[in-house]
N, C-alpha and C positions, 0 to 999 in steps of 0.2 A: 793448772796449767800455766806456765809463765810464757811471756811472748818469746823468751829465748829458747823455750823448747819446740815452737812451731817453725816449720820450714814453709818454703815457698817454691814454686817452679824455678826450676834451674839450679836447685839443689842435687846433691849426690848421695845414692844409697849405696851403702856396701853390703853385699850380699855374701855369706860364707856360705860356701857350698855351689854348685856350677850344674846340677842336674835340670831336669825338665820343669820343677818347680821355680828353680831360679830364672829359666829361660820365660816361663809367663809373666813371672814377676818383673823382669825386667821390660817386657812388651807393655804391660799395664803401667808401669812407671813411665814409659814415652809417652804414652797418650797425656799423660798429665804435666808433659814438660820437665821431667825429672829424670836423671841418669843413673845409671847402675853400675857399679865396678865389682866384678865377680873376683871371689878368692876361692881357689880349687887346687886340688893335689892332682887333678888329671888333666891332661893336655887336651883331650877329645869331648870333654863336656859340653852338651848341648847349649847350655846357657852362653858360652864365650862367643857363638855366633853373633848374638844380640846386644850383649853389653858393650858401652863406650870402651871401657876398659878391664883388663882382666890380669890377675897376678897368680901365676900357676907355683905353688912352693907346698909344703909340707904344713900341717895345720899346726905344726909346733915349729915352726921358724919365726921366732920373735922378731928378728930383723925385718923381715918382709911384712908380718903382721903389722908393725909399728908403721911402715911407709904405707901400707893399705890405709890405715886407721887415718893417717894424715891427710890422705887424698879424699875423704868424704865426711858427710856431715851426721849421719845416723847409719848403725849397722843393725842387719837383721841375719837371720838364717835361714836355710830352704830345707835343712834336715837336721833331725837331733841328733845324730852321732857323732858331731864334733865334739873334741876334747872340752870338759867344762873348764878347763884351766886357761884354753884358748878364749873363750868366751869372757873370762875374767880379767884376762890380758887385755883385750880390746874395750873392755868396757872403763878401764882407767883412763882410757883416751877419747872413746866417744861415747854416746849414748848407744847401748845395746838393748833393741826391744824386738821379742819379749824379753825379758831380765834375764841375766846368767842364773840366778836362783830356779827362775822357772825350767830353764834347761837342764839344770843338775836335778830337780825333783821327778822331772818325767823320762830321764835317762836311767832310773832305777824302778824297777816295776814293783818292787818292796816298799820303797818310799812313797810312790805314788798312791799304792793301794791303801797304805796308812793315812795318807792325806785325804783320800776321797772318803774313805769309811769315816774319818776323824769329823767329816761334815755332816755326818749322819746320814750320807747316801749308801744306797744298797751296792754291794760288789759281789761277786761269787766268792766263796769260802777261800781262804789261803793260808799260808804258813810259810815261813822264813825256813830255808833249806841251804846250810852251811858245808854238810858232808853226808855221807852216804846214812849214817845213823840216824841225822835228821831226817833224812827222807823217809827211813822206815816208820817214824815217829809221826810224820806229818801224813802219811798215807792211812797209818792206823787211824788218826783223827778225821781225815777228810774223806778216804775210802777210794774206791776205783769204780770207774776210770776217773784219772784226774791228770793234768797236765803239767809236766815240770818243765819250766821256762827259766833259761838265763836272767839274771836281774837286769843285766846290762845288754846293750847291742843286739837286739834282735828285732826283725820285723819281716814282714811277708812270710811268717811261718818258720823264719830261720829263730836258730837257738831254742827250739822247743822239741819234746818228746811225749808221748801219750804213755801214759802208765796205765796198763790194762790188767787183768787178772791173768796171773801167771807171768808179769813182767818180773825180770830181774832187777832188784832196784839198785844193787851196785853197778850193774853194765849200764842201767839208765841215766845215774850220775856221771860214770866215766864218758856217756856218750856225748855229754854237754861239758865235756874237758875238765869236771871237778870244778867248775866256777860257781861262785855264790848263785844260789837259784831260789824260785818260790814255787810251791806247789800250788795250783789253783784247781778247786773244783769243777769238774766236768759239767758245764750248764746245758741242758737239755732245752734250748731255746726255740722260740718260735720262729724268729726272725732275728737279723742284726740290723741295727739303725745307727744313723750318726748325724749330730748337729754341729754344722758347721757355723761358727758366729764369731762376732768381731767385739772388741773393746778399745775404746779408743783413750787418748792422753787425758781427756776430761772424765773419763767413767762412763762416758755413752756406751749402751751396750744394744747390738742389733743381732739376731739372728736369721739364717735363711730357712725355708720349710724343711722339715725332718725329711731325710732319705732313707730309704730301704737297699741294704747292700747284699750282695749276692758274691761267695767266694768260690774259686776252686784252687784245690791245692794251696790254701792259705793266701791266693792273691785275689784281690779285689776284682770280679770281673765287670759288674755293674753296679749302677746307682739308679733308683727309680724313684723319682718326685712329683707327686708326694707320696710319702709312705702310706701304707693303707693299714693304720694301726689305730685309728680313731683319733677325734680330735681331743679327747681329755689326756691319752697318753702323748699325743704331740705336744700340748702344753708344758705337759709334767717333764717332756724330755728338754724342751727349751729353758725351762727354769732350772733343771738340772746343771746346763751348760752355763748359766749365768751365775750360780751359785759358785761353780768351780772358777769362772774368769774373776769374781771379784774377789773371792778369797785370795786369789793368787795376786792381785793386783794387777792383773795382765793388760798388756797393752800389743795389739794386733788380732790376727786371725788363728784360732784354734777349732780344732775337732775333738769332739767327743763321741767315743763309740759305745754303743750300749746294746745290752742283748734285751729282747722283749720275752718274759717268760710269764706261762701260765702257773697260777697259784690257786688255792681253794676259793682266795676271797678275790680273784681277777686276775687280769695280767699287771705286770709289773716290770720294772726297769731296773737293770743291773748294768753299771758302769764298767765297762772291759778294759778301755786305755782312753787317755789324753793324747793328743798330738798337739805340740805347740807350734804350729806352723799351717802355711796352706795345706789342702788335705785331698787326696786323689777322689774322695767322694763328693767333693765340692766344685769338680772341675764342670759340672753343668751348669754353673752359675755364669760360665763364659759367654754363653748364648743364650739361656734360659732365665736369666734374671739382670733387673736393671743395672745392678752393679755385681760385678764379679768378685769373687774371694779374693782374686790378685790386687784388683785395684782397692779394694776395703783394706786389704793388707798394708798397702801404701800409703793409703791415706791416714790409718791409724797411726802409722810409726811416725809419718812427718806431721802429726797435728792438724790434720786436715778434717773438716765435718766428714762424717761417715755417710755412706750412701744407703739409698734405698735397697732392701731385699727382696722385694716383691717378684715372684716367679711370672714370667709372662705367659705360661700354659705350663700343662703337665710334661714332664720332659723325662728321658732315659739316656743315662751317660755309659757308653759302653768302652772298655778297655781295648786297645789292639796291642795283643800280647804275643811276643816272636813273632812267627810268619802270620799273624793278622795283619800284619802291615802290607803284605802284599795285595790286601784287598782294598786298596786304597781308592782303586777306579771305581769299584763296585758301590763303596760310600759316596763317591762323588755323586754317583748318578742317583742318589735317592733323594725323592722331595722330603724336604723338611730335615735334612741331616746336615751338620756342620763338622767337618774333618779338622783335627788338629794333630800334626806329626812333629815329633819331638826333634828330628834331626841327625837321631843316632846313626851310626854310620853300619853296624851290625847287629842283625835279627838274631837273638839267642831266645833258646826255653826260658819262659820266664820275666823275660825281659819285658817293660812295658814302653812300647814304642810310639804310641800316640792314642787318642781315643776319638770318639765320633759321638756327638751330641744329636739325639734324635727327638725333634718337638713335636707334641702332639696335640691332638685337638682342634 
C-alpha cells in the first residue's frame, strides 16, 4: 500500500446506492471526519438524508457518473446489483473498493460457485441451466427437491423457485423469465451462519464472531451472536472467509453465508453466498462490537488501520420488517435494546424498515 492510496480525515467517499446500508456508512464516515457523496437512481432513498452530497441519476448516466467520481477520493457500493459496467467506468477515474472484478464475480451465482469450489471449499451441488433441456439434465443429476435460481440479480428470495416432485420443469424455467440460471441441490441444513469480515489495503484481515441467522419468507429476521455451533466450526467458518477474501484480493467488508450440515463424519460447512459489502447479519456490530462493520468498511477502503472486532457481550439483532416499524415505542422501552430506524417513508410487506439490537448477559 502506497502513501497515495491512504486517505485522511476530510476525504470524500463516493457511495453507489442510497439504501439503509449507504445511510449507515455515511453515519460511520462522519464519525471519522469523512464525508459521503451518494449516487442513487431514487429520490427517496434513506442515505440521502445523511450524506453531504447526492447525485440522483440512472446508474448508466456516464456524464453524471463522471461528475460524481470527480467530486470524491475513493468509491464503494452498498449493494451489488449495480451494472458492472458502471463500476468499470468509475474505476477508470477513481479507486473502486471492493474492485469491479469482485462485483462482477459475485453478481453471477454460477461464476461465484465455480470460484468458491475452485478454492477447495465445499458448496451445495450445482449445475448450469441455460434452457429447459439443460434444466431436465440438471435435475436428473442433482435430484429433487432442488432450487432453480437466476444467475443474476436475485436477493431476499427473489429470482428463485423450488423444484419439487411433480414440478413441471418447462413451467419452472419460464417462471424465472427464461434467464440463464443455476440449479442448486436442496441442503437439509441444521442452521445458517454468516461470517462478516474485513480486509484492508495492506492485507490485514479481521472477522467478527460468527452469527446464526434465522429467515422467514427468504428474508433475514434475526442474527444471534455468538452462533451456537461450537468453537471448532466457528474457527473453520472464519478461515473460509479469510481464504475467500485473500483469493479475491478483497478490500472492505464482506459477508460469507454458510450452511451447517450433518454428515456421517460430523458437522461441516457449505458456502451458500458471498456478499461483497456490509451485510444485514452484521448490523449487530453497531452496538455489540468495538468497531461496527460500517466503520470498518470505511477504514478499509480509506487505508486506515482496521479496528478491533471484539463483541461486548452476547447479542441478538432483529430486523423490523414492514409493520414491525410501528413497534418502535415498545423497543425504545426495552432494557439493553438499541433501536435503528432507516427513515423510509412507507412500510410495505417484506421491506426492511429498521432493526433493533438486544444486548444480553
